[in-house]
C-alpha positions in Angstrom: -20.3 34.4 -132.8 -22.5 35.3 -135.4 -25.6 36.8 -134.7 -28.2 38.2 -137.2 -31.1 40.5 -138.1 -33.6 41.5 -141.3 -35.9 43.1 -142.8 -38.8 42.5 -144.7 -38.1 44.9 -148.3 -40.2 44.8 -151.4 -43.7 44.0 -153.3 -42.4 40.0 -153.1 -41.7 40.1 -149.1 -38.3 39.6 -149.5 -36.0 38.7 -146.2 -33.1 40.7 -146.4 -30.6 39.2 -143.7 -28.1 41.5 -141.9 -25.0 38.7 -140.4 -22.3 39.6 -138.5 -20.0 38.6 -136.1 -21.0 40.2 -132.5 -17.2 40.4 -131.6 -15.8 42.7 -134.8 -19.5 44.0 -136.0 -18.5 43.0 -139.6 -21.0 41.6 -141.4 -22.7 40.9 -144.8 -26.2 42.1 -146.3 -27.9 39.0 -147.7 -30.1 39.5 -150.5 -30.9 43.3 -150.4 -34.2 43.2 -153.3 -35.6 46.5 -152.9 -35.9 49.4 -150.0 -32.4 50.3 -149.9 -33.2 53.3 -147.6 -34.3 50.7 -145.2 -31.6 48.2 -145.9 -28.7 51.4 -145.2 -30.9 52.5 -141.6 -30.5 48.9 -140.4 -27.0 48.9 -140.9 -27.0 51.7 -139.1 -28.7 50.6 -136.4 -27.5 47.5 -135.8 -23.4 49.4 -136.6 -22.8 46.8 -138.5 -19.3 47.4 -140.8 -20.5 45.9 -144.4 -18.0 43.6 -145.8 -19.8 42.0 -148.8 -23.1 41.3 -150.5 -23.9 38.1 -150.8 -27.2 36.8 -153.5 -28.6 33.5 -152.7 -29.5 33.9 -156.2 -29.8 36.1 -158.8 -33.6 37.1 -159.3 -34.8 40.4 -159.2 -36.9 40.4 -156.0 -33.1 39.5 -153.9 -30.8 41.7 -156.0 -32.2 45.0 -157.0 -29.7 46.6 -154.8 -27.0 44.8 -154.7 -25.3 46.6 -156.9 -25.7 50.2 -155.3 -24.9 48.6 -152.1 -21.9 47.3 -153.5 -20.9 50.9 -154.5 -21.8 52.6 -151.8 -20.3 50.4 -148.9 -17.6 49.8 -151.4 -17.3 45.9 -151.1 -17.6 42.7 -153.3 -20.6 41.5 -154.6 -20.9 38.0 -154.5 -22.8 35.2 -156.1 -22.3 31.2 -156.8 -20.3 30.5 -160.0 -23.0 29.3 -162.1 -25.8 32.3 -160.9 -23.4 34.7 -162.2 -24.7 35.2 -165.8 -28.4 35.4 -164.2 -27.5 38.3 -162.8 -26.3 39.6 -165.7 -29.2 39.1 -168.0 -32.6 40.9 -167.1 -34.8 38.2 -169.0 -33.2 35.3 -166.8 -33.4 37.5 -163.5 -37.3 38.2 -164.7 -36.7 42.0 -163.7 -37.6 42.6 -167.5 -41.0 41.1 -166.9 -41.5 42.0 -163.2 -39.4 44.9 -162.0 -39.5 48.8 -162.8 -36.5 48.7 -164.0 -34.1 46.1 -165.4 -31.0 44.2 -163.5 -27.9 43.7 -165.1 -25.0 43.4 -162.4 -21.8 42.1 -162.4 -20.4 40.0 -159.4 -17.1 40.4 -157.9 -16.3 37.1 -156.2 -17.9 34.1 -157.6 -18.1 31.3 -155.3 -18.8 27.2 -155.3 -20.1 24.4 -153.0 -18.3 24.5 -149.6 -16.1 27.8 -150.2 -16.5 29.8 -146.7 -17.4 33.0 -146.7 -15.6 34.9 -144.1 -17.9 37.3 -141.4 -15.1 38.8 -139.0 -14.0 36.0 -136.7 -16.7 33.9 -137.9 -17.2 32.1 -141.5 -20.4 30.8 -143.2 -20.3 27.5 -145.2 -21.4 27.8 -149.2 -24.0 25.0 -149.7 -24.7 25.0 -153.9 -28.8 24.1 -154.0 -29.7 24.7 -157.2 -33.4 24.2 -158.0 -34.9 27.1 -158.2 -32.7 29.1 -160.0 -29.2 27.1 -161.8 -27.1 28.8 -159.2 -28.8 29.1 -156.4 -26.7 28.6 -152.9 -27.8 28.6 -149.1 -25.1 29.5 -146.3 -25.2 27.6 -142.9 -22.7 28.7 -140.1 -23.0 28.2 -136.2 -26.2 26.0 -136.6 -27.8 28.5 -138.8 -28.8 28.3 -142.3 -29.6 30.8 -144.7 -31.7 28.9 -147.3 -33.1 31.8 -150.2 -35.7 30.5 -152.4 -34.6 26.7 -151.6 -36.6 25.7 -148.5 -39.4 27.6 -147.0 -41.4 27.1 -143.9 -44.4 24.5 -145.1 -42.9 25.1 -148.6 -40.1 25.1 -151.0 -38.9 27.3 -154.1 -41.0 27.2 -157.5 -39.3 25.7 -160.3 -41.4 27.2 -163.3 -38.9 30.2 -164.0 -35.6 29.9 -166.4 -33.4 27.6 -164.9 -35.8 26.0 -162.9 -35.6 22.5 -162.0 -37.7 20.0 -160.0 -35.8 17.2 -159.6 -32.8 19.1 -158.6 -34.2 20.8 -156.0 -35.4 17.6 -154.5 -31.8 16.7 -154.6 -30.7 20.3 -153.3 -33.4 19.9 -150.2 -32.1 16.2 -149.4 -28.7 18.2 -148.8 -30.1 20.2 -146.9 -31.6 17.3 -144.4 -28.1 16.2 -143.9 -28.0 19.1 -141.5 -28.9 18.9 -137.7 -32.6 18.8 -136.8 -32.0 21.9 -134.7 -30.3 24.1 -137.6 -32.1 27.3 -137.7 -33.5 28.0 -140.9 -33.8 31.6 -142.3 -35.5 31.4 -146.0 -36.1 34.1 -148.6 -39.0 34.5 -148.0 -41.9 33.9 -144.8 -41.4 32.8 -141.1 -38.2 30.9 -139.6 -38.3 27.3 -139.0 -36.0 24.1 -138.3 -34.7 21.4 -140.5 -36.5 19.2 -138.2 -39.4 20.6 -138.4 -39.3 21.0 -142.1 -38.6 16.9 -142.2 -41.5 16.5 -140.0 -44.4 18.7 -141.1 -43.2 20.1 -144.8 -45.9 18.0 -146.8 -45.0 20.0 -150.1 -41.5 19.1 -149.8 -41.9 15.4 -149.1 -44.7 15.6 -152.2 -41.6 16.8 -154.2 -39.0 14.2 -152.6 -41.3 11.7 -153.4 -42.4 12.7 -157.1 -38.6 13.1 -157.4 -37.9 9.3 -156.2 -36.6 10.0 -152.9 -37.8 9.8 -149.4 -37.7 12.2 -146.6 
């Protein structure tokens, strides 16, 4: 069975998640964008054995310390195949404009839609959710969704950065809305929510879907 904890890191207040199998305590770190000291101390507090670092997308606020943690724990860095180039490009991942130092990293494992990431005796399914970036992905398993910067509580990801696309993001959110209403949604920023709650009351998403020829 999967369990998870998170810490909020960096000026952009990114949610960095620690997802682990309760039977084996093997787990993954999702979106380590800042404060590696807090991240490593949380790994120790949980008693988790990291087996991968996973990025929902390559923007610097989610990826800045992925390479450092990969080296520290000697684990693979995983990203969607369409996002690998952005991770290596400081302009595209916004670190050249907004970060203290450029982010330029090489992923070890490239995944695609419907691939599975093994977490101990459990697994997370990759759902390809581009729109915020061309290679954004969400992770789903045991009734829990990690949605990156695709779907937020009461909002959705921006599309005005390189490779962002309003229409593509709308289609990605429609795909997430096919999940059960009770699915817990843990986004890259902000509070947790559920699919049902966002379908019912996320007016920014409703406007996005209507603007792009869709309805909830």
